[in-house]
C-alpha positions as CSV (number, residue, x, y, z in Angstrom):
1,M,88.8,130.0,155.0
2,S,88.0,126.2,155.2
3,S,90.2,123.6,153.7
4,A,87.4,122.5,151.4
5,V,87.0,125.9,149.9
6,A,90.7,126.5,149.7
7,A,91.0,123.3,147.7
8,R,88.3,124.4,145.4
9,A,90.0,127.8,144.9
10,A,93.2,126.1,143.8
11,V,91.6,124.2,140.9
12,P,92.9,125.7,137.6
13,H,90.5,127.5,135.4
14,T,90.4,130.2,132.7
15,G,88.3,133.3,132.4
16,L,84.7,133.3,133.7
17,T,84.0,129.8,134.8
18,T,81.0,127.6,135.6
19,R,79.5,128.2,139.0
20,S,77.0,126.0,140.8
21,I,74.3,128.1,142.6
22,G,72.2,127.0,145.8
23,A,71.9,122.0,166.9
24,V,68.5,121.0,165.7
25,G,66.6,120.2,168.8
26,S,63.7,117.8,169.0
27,S,60.8,118.9,166.8
28,P,57.2,118.3,167.6
29,A,55.6,115.3,165.9
30,F,54.4,116.0,162.4
31,S,51.8,113.6,161.0
32,A,51.8,114.7,157.4
33,P,52.8,111.9,155.0
34,I,56.1,111.8,153.3
35,H,55.9,113.8,150.1
36,K,57.7,113.1,146.8
37,V,58.1,116.4,145.2
38,A,57.7,116.4,141.4
39,A,60.4,117.7,139.2
40,S,59.8,120.6,136.8
41,P,57.8,122.7,137.2
42,Q,57.3,122.1,140.9
43,N,60.9,121.3,141.9
44,L,62.7,124.3,143.2
45,H,66.1,123.4,141.7
46,S,64.7,123.5,138.2
47,K,61.9,126.0,138.7
48,F,62.3,128.3,141.7
49,L,66.0,128.8,141.1
50,P,65.7,128.1,137.4
51,K,68.7,126.9,135.4
52,V,71.2,129.2,137.3
53,Q,73.5,126.6,138.7
54,Q,76.0,127.2,136.0
55,V,76.0,131.0,136.0
56,T,79.5,132.2,135.2
57,V,80.3,135.0,137.6
58,G,83.9,134.8,138.6
59,K,87.1,132.9,138.8
60,Q,88.1,131.7,142.2
61,N,84.8,130.3,143.6
62,A,83.1,129.3,140.4
63,A,84.5,125.9,139.4
64,R,82.4,122.8,140.0
65,I,84.9,120.2,141.4
66,A,85.0,116.9,143.2
67,M,86.0,118.0,146.7
68,S,88.3,115.8,148.7
69,G,88.8,115.6,152.4
70,E,86.5,117.0,155.1
71,R,83.6,119.1,153.9
72,S,83.8,121.9,156.5
73,Y,82.7,125.5,156.1
74,K,82.7,128.7,158.0
75,I,79.5,130.7,157.6
76,T,79.1,134.3,158.9
77,L,75.6,134.9,160.2
78,L,74.2,138.5,160.0
79,P,70.8,138.4,161.8
80,G,70.3,142.1,161.5
81,D,67.1,143.8,162.6
82,G,63.3,143.2,162.9
83,I,62.4,139.6,162.0
84,G,66.0,138.8,161.1
85,P,67.0,137.0,164.3
86,E,63.8,134.8,164.2
87,I,64.2,133.7,160.6
88,I,67.9,133.2,160.6
89,K,67.6,130.8,163.6
90,V,65.2,128.7,161.5
91,A,67.6,128.6,158.6
92,V,70.6,127.7,160.8
93,D,68.5,124.8,162.3
94,V,67.9,123.6,158.7
95,L,71.6,123.9,157.8
96,K,72.6,121.9,160.9
97,E,70.1,119.2,160.1
98,I,71.1,118.8,156.5
99,G,74.7,118.9,157.6
100,S,74.2,116.1,160.0
101,Q,72.5,114.0,157.3
102,E,75.0,114.8,154.5
103,D,78.2,114.7,156.5
104,I,78.8,118.5,156.1
105,K,80.3,120.4,159.0
106,F,79.4,124.1,159.5
107,S,80.9,126.6,162.0
108,F,78.8,129.7,162.5
109,E,79.8,133.1,163.7
110,E,77.4,135.9,164.2
111,A,78.2,139.6,163.6
112,L,76.4,142.9,163.8
113,V,75.1,144.9,160.8
114,G,72.4,147.5,160.3
115,G,70.4,149.0,163.1
116,A,71.6,146.5,165.6
117,A,75.2,147.5,164.8
118,I,74.4,151.2,165.0
119,D,72.9,150.7,168.5
120,E,75.9,148.6,169.7
121,T,78.8,150.3,168.0
122,G,77.6,153.5,166.4
123,S,78.3,152.2,162.9
124,P,75.9,150.3,160.5
125,L,78.9,148.1,159.4
126,P,81.6,147.7,162.0
127,E,85.1,146.9,160.6
128,K,85.0,143.7,162.8
129,T,81.9,142.5,160.9
130,L,83.6,143.0,157.5
131,E,86.7,141.2,158.8
132,I,84.6,138.2,159.9
133,C,82.8,138.1,156.6
134,R,86.0,138.2,154.6
135,G,87.4,135.3,156.6
136,S,84.4,133.1,156.0
137,D,83.4,130.8,153.1
138,S,80.0,132.6,152.7
139,V,77.7,135.0,154.4
140,L,74.0,134.4,155.3
141,L,72.2,137.7,155.9
142,A,68.6,138.0,157.3
143,A,67.3,141.6,157.2
144,I,68.2,145.1,158.2
145,G,66.4,148.4,158.9
146,G,63.4,149.6,160.9
147,Y,61.4,152.6,161.9
148,K,63.7,153.3,164.8
149,W,66.5,154.5,162.6
150,D,64.4,156.2,159.8
151,N,65.4,159.7,161.0
152,N,69.1,159.0,161.4
153,P,71.5,161.0,159.2
154,S,72.3,159.2,156.0
155,H,75.6,157.8,157.1
156,L,73.9,156.2,160.2
157,R,71.1,154.5,158.3
158,P,71.0,150.7,158.5
159,E,70.9,150.5,154.7
160,R,74.4,151.9,154.6
161,G,75.6,148.8,156.3
162,L,74.2,146.7,153.5
163,L,75.7,148.9,150.8
164,G,79.1,148.8,152.6
165,L,78.9,145.0,153.0
166,R,78.4,144.5,149.3
167,A,81.1,147.0,148.4
168,G,83.5,145.6,151.0
169,L,83.1,142.1,149.6
170,N,83.0,143.3,146.0
171,C,79.7,141.7,145.4
172,F,79.0,143.2,142.0
173,A,76.3,140.9,140.8
174,N,72.9,140.4,142.4
175,L,70.7,137.4,141.2
176,R,67.0,137.8,142.0
177,P,64.7,135.0,140.8
178,A,61.0,135.7,140.5
179,T,59.2,132.5,139.8
180,V,55.6,131.7,140.4
181,L,55.3,128.4,142.0
182,P,52.2,126.3,141.1
183,Q,51.3,126.0,144.8
184,L,51.1,129.7,145.1
185,V,49.9,131.0,141.8
186,D,46.6,132.1,143.4
187,A,48.5,134.2,146.0
188,S,49.5,136.7,143.3
189,S,47.5,139.9,143.1
190,L,47.4,139.5,139.3
191,K,45.2,137.2,137.4
192,R,46.2,133.5,137.1
193,E,46.5,133.7,133.3
194,I,48.9,136.6,133.6
195,V,51.3,135.1,136.2
196,E,51.0,131.3,135.7
197,G,54.4,130.1,134.4
198,V,56.3,133.3,135.1
199,D,60.0,132.5,135.5
200,I,62.3,135.6,135.5
201,M,65.8,136.2,136.7
202,V,66.9,139.8,137.3
203,V,70.6,140.3,137.2
204,R,71.3,143.6,138.9
205,E,74.6,145.5,139.1
206,L,75.3,146.2,142.8
207,T,78.5,148.2,143.3
208,G,78.2,151.1,140.9
209,G,75.7,153.5,139.6
210,I,73.9,156.3,141.5
211,Y,74.2,154.6,144.9
212,F,78.0,154.8,144.8
213,G,78.8,157.6,142.3
214,N,80.5,160.8,143.3
215,P,80.0,163.7,143.7
216,K,77.0,163.5,146.0
217,G,75.7,165.6,148.8
218,F,73.9,168.8,149.6
219,G,74.4,172.3,148.4
220,K,72.6,175.5,147.5
221,N,71.4,176.9,144.2
222,E,71.6,180.4,142.9
223,K,68.4,181.2,144.7
224,G,69.8,180.1,148.0
225,E,67.6,177.0,148.2
226,R,69.0,173.8,149.5
227,T,69.7,171.1,146.9
228,G,70.5,167.4,147.0
229,F,72.5,165.7,144.3
230,N,73.9,162.3,143.3
231,T,75.9,161.0,140.4
232,M,74.9,158.1,138.2
233,I,78.1,156.8,136.6
234,Y,79.3,153.6,135.1
235,S,82.6,152.7,133.4
236,E,82.9,150.4,130.4
237,S,84.5,147.7,132.6
238,E,81.7,147.8,135.1
239,I,79.1,147.5,132.4
240,D,80.9,144.7,130.6
241,R,81.4,142.7,133.8
242,I,77.7,142.6,134.7
243,A,76.6,142.2,131.1
244,R,78.6,139.0,130.8
245,V,76.8,137.7,133.9
246,G,73.5,138.6,132.2
247,F,74.4,136.9,128.9
248,E,75.8,133.8,130.6
249,T,72.8,133.5,132.8
250,A,70.5,133.7,129.8
251,Q,72.5,131.0,128.1
252,K,71.6,128.6,130.9
253,R,68.0,129.6,130.9
254,G,65.7,130.4,127.9
255,G,68.3,132.2,125.8
256,K,66.7,135.6,126.0
257,L,68.2,138.7,127.6
258,C,66.5,142.0,128.0
259,S,68.8,144.9,128.9
260,V,67.0,147.7,130.7
261,D,68.2,151.3,130.6
262,K,67.0,154.9,130.0
263,A,69.1,155.6,127.0
264,N,66.6,158.1,125.5
265,V,67.6,160.7,128.2
266,L,70.6,159.5,130.1
267,E,74.2,159.5,128.8
268,V,75.2,156.8,131.2
269,S,72.5,154.6,129.8
270,Q,73.6,155.4,126.2
271,L,77.0,154.0,127.2
272,W,75.3,151.0,128.9
273,R,73.4,150.2,125.7
274,E,76.4,150.6,123.5
275,R,78.5,148.2,125.5
276,V,75.8,145.6,126.0
277,T,75.0,145.7,122.3
278,E,78.7,145.2,121.4
279,L,79.1,142.3,123.9
280,G,76.0,140.7,122.4
281,K,78.0,139.8,119.3
282,E,80.0,137.4,121.5
283,Y,76.8,135.5,122.4
284,P,75.0,134.7,119.2
285,D,72.9,132.1,121.0
286,V,71.3,134.7,123.2
287,E,68.4,136.9,121.8
288,L,69.2,140.4,123.1
289,S,66.6,143.1,123.4
290,H,66.6,146.6,125.0
291,M,63.9,148.3,126.9
292,Y,63.5,151.6,128.6
293,V,63.0,151.2,132.4
294,D,59.6,152.9,132.5
295,N,58.3,150.5,129.8
296,A,59.9,147.6,131.6
297,A,58.1,148.4,134.8
298,M,54.8,148.5,132.8
299,Q,55.5,145.3,130.9
300,L,56.4,143.3,134.0
301,I,52.7,143.8,135.1
302,R,51.1,143.7,131.7
303,A,52.9,140.6,130.2
304,P,55.6,139.3,132.6
305,K,56.0,136.0,130.7
306,Q,57.7,137.8,127.9
307,F,60.8,138.1,130.1
308,D,63.4,135.4,130.7
309,T,66.6,137.2,132.0
310,I,66.9,140.9,132.7
311,V,70.2,142.7,133.2
312,T,70.2,146.3,134.4
313,G,72.0,148.8,136.6
314,N,71.8,149.3,140.3
315,I,68.9,151.7,140.9
316,F,66.8,150.2,138.0
317,G,67.5,146.7,139.2
318,D,66.6,147.7,142.8
319,I,63.1,148.8,141.7
320,L,62.4,146.2,139.0
321,S,63.5,143.2,141.0
322,D,61.1,144.2,143.9
323,E,58.3,144.7,141.4
324,A,59.0,141.3,139.7
325,S,59.1,139.6,143.1
326,M,55.5,140.6,143.8
327,L,54.3,138.7,140.8
328,T,54.9,135.6,142.9
329,G,52.4,136.6,145.5
330,S,54.8,137.3,148.4
331,I,58.2,138.8,148.7
332,G,58.5,136.4,151.7
333,M,59.2,133.5,149.4
334,L,62.2,134.7,147.4
335,P,66.0,134.3,148.0
336,S,68.8,136.2,146.4
337,A,72.5,136.0,145.9
338,S,75.1,138.8,145.8
339,I,78.2,137.4,144.2
340,P,81.8,138.7,143.9
341,E,84.5,137.7,141.4
342,S,86.2,135.9,144.2
343,G,85.7,135.4,148.0
344,P,82.5,135.0,150.0
345,G,79.2,136.1,148.6
346,V,76.1,137.3,150.5
347,Y,72.9,135.3,150.5
348,E,69.7,136.9,151.8
349,P,65.9,137.0,151.5
350,V,64.5,139.6,149.2
351,H,62.1,140.9,151.9
352,G,62.8,143.5,154.5
353,S,63.0,143.5,158.3
354,A,59.2,143.8,158.9
355,P,59.5,145.5,162.3
356,D,55.8,145.6,162.7
357,I,55.6,141.8,163.2
358,A,59.1,141.2,164.8
359,G,59.0,138.9,167.7
360,Q,55.4,137.7,167.1
361,D,56.2,134.4,165.4
362,K,54.4,135.6,162.2
363,A,57.3,136.0,159.8
364,N,57.7,133.7,156.8
365,P,61.1,131.9,157.2
366,L,61.0,130.2,153.8
367,A,62.9,132.9,151.9
368,Q,65.7,132.7,154.5
369,I,65.7,128.9,154.3
370,L,65.9,129.1,150.5
371,S,68.7,131.6,150.7
372,A,70.6,129.0,152.8
373,A,69.9,126.5,150.0
374,M,71.2,129.0,147.4
375,L,74.3,129.5,149.5
376,L,74.9,125.7,149.5
377,R,74.5,125.5,145.8
378,Y,76.3,128.6,144.6
379,A,79.0,129.2,147.2
380,L,79.8,125.7,148.4
381,N,78.9,123.4,145.5
382,E,76.7,121.3,147.8
383,A,74.0,120.7,145.2
384,T,72.5,117.6,146.9
385,A,72.0,119.3,150.2
386,A,70.5,122.3,148.4
387,D,68.1,120.0,146.4
388,R,66.9,118.4,149.6
389,I,66.2,121.7,151.4
390,E,64.3,122.9,148.4
391,A,62.3,119.7,148.2
392,A,61.5,120.0,152.0
393,V,60.2,123.5,151.4
394,L,58.0,122.4,148.5
395,A,56.7,119.5,150.6
396,A,55.6,121.9,153.3
397,L,53.7,123.9,150.7
398,D,52.2,120.8,149.1
399,A,50.9,119.8,152.6
400,G,49.1,123.1,152.8
401,Y,51.2,124.9,155.4
402,R,51.2,128.7,155.0
403,T,52.3,131.7,156.9
404,G,50.1,134.8,156.9
405,D,51.7,136.4,153.9
406,I,50.9,133.5,151.6
407,M,47.7,132.3,153.3
408,S,44.7,131.3,151.2
409,A,41.4,129.5,151.8
410,G,41.6,125.9,152.9
411,M,45.3,126.1,153.9
412,N,46.8,125.6,157.4
413,L,48.0,128.9,158.9
414,V,51.2,128.5,160.9
415,G,53.9,130.7,162.4
416,T,57.6,131.1,161.9
417,K,58.6,128.3,164.3
418,K,56.0,125.8,163.1
419,M,56.9,126.3,159.4
420,G,60.5,125.7,160.3
421,E,59.6,122.5,162.2
422,V,57.6,121.2,159.2
423,V,60.7,121.8,156.9
424,L,62.9,120.0,159.5
425,Q,60.5,117.1,159.7
426,N,60.5,116.8,155.9
427,L,64.3,116.7,155.9
428,A,64.2,114.0,158.6
429,Q,61.8,112.0,156.5
430,K,64.2,112.4,153.6
431,V,61.7,113.9,151.2
432,V,63.1,113.7,147.7
433,S,62.3,115.1,144.2
434,R,61.1,112.6,141.7
């Protein structure tokens, strides 16, 4: 672990404390003018990653402090599969550029995960990868999975690597923003009047629930038929821990928290609702509501602006956060953070590995770049660097540059590399928010 992060960890604190979220070669000439990116609602710091810089999610890495000495960080890179290597290269170039400008030193170490790890080592998460991640200040993940491994047995599926990584780093809280940017409001498949102004944060529990519960497996019923079974289980402490993240996220946003469960039929959800309701008494400034997951799925499409912060369990959050992300027009624009109580977190795009376009220079790298900005803000407390990256991304959108997934009439269609070059040029021109 770097000296800067070690110094930050040594700062005294109590309880759940305030946390701050978020070699370049020669780039081709770029003739677009310098952009000054407006503040709210266009500015990504206040809009795209809205009001989350003080989410209270843990002890050791959460304090905002004045760092002394050299700002030097170890970042583990997990390119993964499909488009992963292409987009993470762009994000690393952006980090190197902002580092050179802001006097921040990064050391990067790549490791295997997912399908690439299966092919190389026979495991979706080699122990060496987990060791490298634990020894770093933060982890930047691209994407995992692909058709090639779809028929593997469950323990040899790429997704097992992601689950193991989150569990191995104790990343219990997943923060998934779904914000409709003004530049992309017409990219949504829903009507403008439905999605304009949408600004949702989904707080998902990551290390419990049905994905990790035991017993699980295969068996036979009394008729001799094969059966498959899983266990959805949460303890009080697991519920309380994620609920506090939800409440404290809502405090920094619009003051509204919707807890999503299925308490009308599931005992585990009845306990969930009981604990969230009890904890709500400690947060009188947060308006708490409860919603069944099926209704929540419908309401996200019908009237998404009613939501501010959503807190929910693992499987419900997995589904609802993907649904919410598509309100924005493209899953290719959204970063996410998976955060532990202490130690390195995992920052990754919401989108998948898109093996159908891998290696074709078609992937949208902006979610990966924004994940790097989120890493700077949340994990390293480098808010200025994060602000500048986010401003550079918005300037690229303001100038009309679009990858295929967010393309619309009158815009300039570009590929992965060109979009990265535009963002780099904006950084070089020191685009700022105003």
